[in-house]
C-alpha positions as CSV (number, residue, x, y, z in Angstrom):
1,M,21.7,-3.1,10.4
2,P,18.8,-0.8,10.4
3,E,16.9,-3.1,12.3
4,R,19.3,-3.6,15.1
5,A,19.5,0.3,15.0
6,L,15.4,0.9,15.1
7,A,15.3,-1.7,18.1
8,K,18.7,-0.2,19.9
9,A,16.5,3.5,19.8
10,G,13.4,1.6,20.9
11,N,15.3,0.5,23.6
12,A,16.4,4.2,24.4
13,A,12.9,5.1,24.5
14,W,11.6,3.0,26.6
15,S,14.8,3.5,29.0
16,A,13.8,7.3,29.2
17,I,10.1,6.4,30.0
18,D,11.1,3.9,32.8
19,A,14.1,6.6,34.1
20,V,10.6,9.2,34.5
21,R,8.7,6.5,35.8
22,L,11.2,5.7,38.8
23,V,12.6,9.0,39.9
24,E,12.0,9.2,43.4
25,G,11.3,13.0,45.1
26,V,9.3,14.0,42.0
27,S,5.6,15.2,42.3
28,A,3.0,13.2,40.4
29,L,2.4,16.3,37.8
30,Q,6.2,16.5,37.7
31,R,6.3,13.3,36.2
32,L,3.5,13.5,34.5
33,R,5.1,17.0,32.7
34,E,7.9,14.9,31.9
35,L,5.6,12.0,30.4
36,T,3.6,14.4,27.7
37,T,6.9,15.9,27.1
38,L,8.5,12.4,25.9
39,A,4.9,11.8,24.5
40,D,4.6,14.6,22.5
41,Q,8.1,14.1,20.3
42,L,6.9,10.4,20.0
43,E,4.1,11.9,18.5
44,A,6.1,14.1,16.6
45,V,8.3,11.4,15.5
46,R,5.5,9.1,14.7
47,S,4.1,11.8,12.5
48,Q,7.2,12.0,10.5
49,A,7.2,8.7,10.2
50,V,3.7,8.8,8.5
51,Q,4.8,11.3,5.9
52,D,7.7,9.3,5.0
53,A,6.0,6.5,4.2
54,L,3.2,8.4,2.2
55,D,6.8,10.0,0.3
56,A,7.6,6.3,-0.1
57,G,4.5,5.6,-1.6
58,E,2.8,3.4,1.3
59,T,-1.0,3.9,1.6
60,W,-3.2,4.5,4.6
61,A,-4.3,1.0,4.6
62,S,-0.8,0.0,5.2
63,I,0.0,2.7,7.5
64,G,-3.5,2.0,9.5
65,D,-1.9,-1.6,9.2
66,A,1.4,-0.4,10.9
67,T,-0.5,1.5,13.7
68,G,-2.8,-1.1,14.5
69,L,-5.6,1.2,13.2
70,S,-7.6,1.1,9.4
71,K,-7.4,2.8,7.0
72,P,-10.2,5.2,7.6
73,G,-8.5,5.8,11.3
74,A,-5.0,6.1,9.9
75,H,-6.5,8.6,7.2
76,R,-8.7,10.7,9.8
77,R,-6.2,10.2,12.4
78,W,-3.1,12.0,10.6
79,A,-3.9,13.3,7.4
80,A,-5.5,16.4,8.6
81,Q,-2.6,17.3,10.6
82,L,0.0,16.5,7.8
83,R,-1.9,19.1,5.7
84,A,-2.7,21.5,8.3
85,R,1.6,20.8,8.6
86,R,1.8,21.3,4.6
87,L,3.2,17.6,4.3
88,L,0.8,16.0,2.6
């Protein structure tokens, strides 16, 4: 059941992106601002998921695999940010 809810959330995210992409009568800069806001929100959720994975005992290697990065790449991408947020 959680997988179904996760898939539904993913579909909602794509719907939001499509909604921004398909709106008529807005400038490219307005569209870019809105997409940047969505990307920032998604990145915040992804960073929290990385922290949650670490808290659950996952390794940088498994996080890298889940995000398409190498172990060092995942560590470089999130470790300093999480430390700065005092989550790591």
